[in-house]
N, C-alpha and C positions, 0 to 999 in steps of 0.2 A: 848454688843454683838460683837462690833468691836474688843474689846480687846480679847475676846474669840477666834474669827476667827484668829487674829494675833498670838495668842499662839499656835493654832493648826498648822498654817502655819510654824511657827518656828520649831515645832516638826517634821513636815514632810520633811522640806528641807534637814536636815542631812541624812535622809533615802534615799531620791532621789539622793543625791550626791554619796552615797555609791553604789547605784544601777547603776548609770552612770559609775562609776569607774569599776564596775564588768563586764560591757558590752564592755569596751574598748578592742581593739584587742591586743593580745600578741605581743610584740616587741621582736624579736629574731634574733640571728646572726647565719648564716649558713656558715660553713667553706667549701671551695671548694678545693679539691686536684688538684692542678695545673697540667696540663692545663684543668682539668675537665675530664669528661667522655662523649664524643660525642656518641649519641645525647641526653643523659639523662640530662646532666648539663655541659655546656661548655661556655668559654668566646668567644664572637664574636667581633673580632677586628673592623670591619667596624662600628658597632653600639656602641662599647665600653660598652656593657652590657652582662650579663649572660643570656643564652638562653637554651632551651631544655624542656624536659618533666617535670622536677622538678620545674624550674621557672614558667612554665605555670600553674602547679597545685597550687603553692602558690599565683600566681597572682589572680587566681579565689577566693582564700580565703581572699586576701586583699580587693578585690572589695566588698566582703560581710562583711568586717570589723571584721574578725575572727583572722587573723594572719597578721603581718607585718614583712617580712623577709628582712634582709640585708645580702647579700653575700659578703664574704671576702676571699682573697687569702690565701691558706695554703698548706699543703702536708699531705700524709696519716698518718705518725707517729705523726706529730704535732697536727693534728685534734683530734686524740684520746686523747692525753695528755691534750689539751686545754678543751675538753668536760668534762673529769674527774675532771679538776680543776675549772670548771665553767666559763672559759674565753670565750668559745663559747657555743652555745646551741645545734646545730645540724650539722650533716654531712652525706654524702651518702656512704654506705659501706655494705659489707657482714659481718655478725657477726663472721665468721671464720677468717677474717682478723684482728680482734681486739685482742690485746694481753691479755687484762683483761676484758673479756665480762661481768663479774659479776658487773663491775663498771659503766655500761651504760645500757640504755633500748633502745628498737628498735620498730619501727612501723611494721605493716604487710608489706610483700614484695610489692614493687612498680613495679618491672620488673625482669625477669629472664635474667641473665647476662652470655653470652656464650664466652668462650675463646678458641682459636684454635692455633695450630702451623702453621706457614707460611713458604713457601719454594719457591725457584726459579725453582724447578723441581717437577714433579707430585708425589703424594703419591700413594702407592699401596692401593687397596681397603681394604686389610686386615691389613693395618698399625695400629699398637698398640703402642702408645707412652710409655706405661708402660714397654715394653720390649726393648726399644731402649737404647743403651749404647754408651758411648764415642762420643757423638755428642755435638757440641757447640750451645747453645741456647742464643739468645740475649734477655735480659730482661730489665725492667726499674729499676733503682736504688731504693732500699727501698721497692719495691712492693712484696707482698706475692702472690704466684701462687698456688691456692688450689690443682689442679690436678697434679702438677709437683714437689711439695715441697719434697715429699719422695725421688724422683729420684735425686734431687739436693743434699739433705742431705747425700744420700748414695754414691754420687760421680758418679752415672751412667750417669748423664747429667752434662755438664760443663756450668756454668752460666757466661755469659759475660754481664756486666751491662752498661747501657746507662743512661745519665742524663735525656733524654726526649724520648718520643715515636717517634718523627720525626727522631732523630739520630739513634734510634733502627732500624727503617726501612731501613735507608741508610747503616747501618752496614751489614744488610742482602744483600742488593743490591751489595755491594762491596766484598761479599764473606768472611766477617770476622766471620760469624757464619753459621751454617747449617740451623738453624730454628730461626724464631722470634716468640715470643708469644705475642698475642694481642687479645683484644675482637673484634668480627667480625665487629662492626660498626666503631671502630677506625681504623681497618685495611683498610676498604673501603675508609675512608677519607685520610689516609696517602698515600696509594698506588695509589691514583688518581693524585698525584702530577706529574709534568712534568719530574722530576728526574727519573721516572720509565718507561719512554718512551722506547719501544722496549723489555721490560721484560714482562713475564707473571707470575703472582703471584698465587700460589696454596695454599689451606689450607687443614689441616688434615681431613680425612673423618668423624671423630667424634670429638667433642670438648674435650679439656683437662679438662674442668670443666663447669658445668652449675649451677650457684648459684643465690639465690635470693638477690637482692639489697634492702636494707631497709634504712630508715632514722634513724640514730643512734642519741640518745639524752643523755644529761646529766641526771643523775638519779632523779633529783628533778622534772622533767617535766612530771609527770604522767597524769595530766589533759590535757596537750598538746598532749601527746601520744593518749589519748582516742579520742580527737577531730580529730587528724590527721588520726587515724585508721578508724574512721567513714566516714570522707570525702574521704579518699583514696578508700574505698570500693565502694562508689558511682562513683568516678572518673573512676575506672576500669570497673565495671559492666555496666556502661552506654556506654562504648566504647570510652570515651573521651581520655583515656590514649593511646589507639591504634591510634586514629586520630592524637594526638599530636606527637607521635613518627614518624608516616608516613609523617608529615609535615616537619620534619627535615631531614629525610633520608629514602630512599627506602630500602628494605630488601637487605643486602649484598649478592652478587652472586659471587662465585669463581668456576673455575679459572677466573682471572681477567686480561685482557691484559692492559698493561700500556698505558695511554692516551698521545698522542703526540700533541703538538701544531701545528695547520695547518699553512702552510707558506702563 
């Protein structure tokens, strides 16, 4: 009888080992387009960690032992290349920014991403960026701008590139361009710096683009996509996504007067 029980136990052990392996969390690498996109996913210098809506979503999945994400520094073009080559697993983007969308898969949208033109002078209520010509626009090097791309390619708008979003804002303040193009949350963060003391920043009456941000994945991760889509649906419909966003930034309001340090 003991030998019989031992034989049954030996047969069951390999099955249980496979089951344990099947329930282990996926360990994945998430590429972050430096310096990230505040407040969705950004590097926080004081804590030396990545923060925002996206890390909080994945932190909840890690606590439930579903996914274990490691964030790594990257840039927009390199992230796409690395995902297609299998060197990273995930990154945050709009599918329209991807040069070869057929070579990646994406989650459902996590947030609607709004981009505006910013200026030191007020915009007319009837301002239409599509009809503007011969204006200098400060942009970030290597970035695709959905609503403005046709005007850049046709030469109607002159693109002045900056290595970072911080220097992009300073170029506008110094009059090196007529407009800066930024998403509304990044603009709020950048123009809150003391360098803009005494200036008032205005944004265009309508966004140059409103696009869904998704989690872009290498094509082999279909099971991960299904899991992320299901969990994202609950994260959004429960209101947790809105709460997370609000915890990192209030809704941007413009015109925005520059903040000066009190003496």
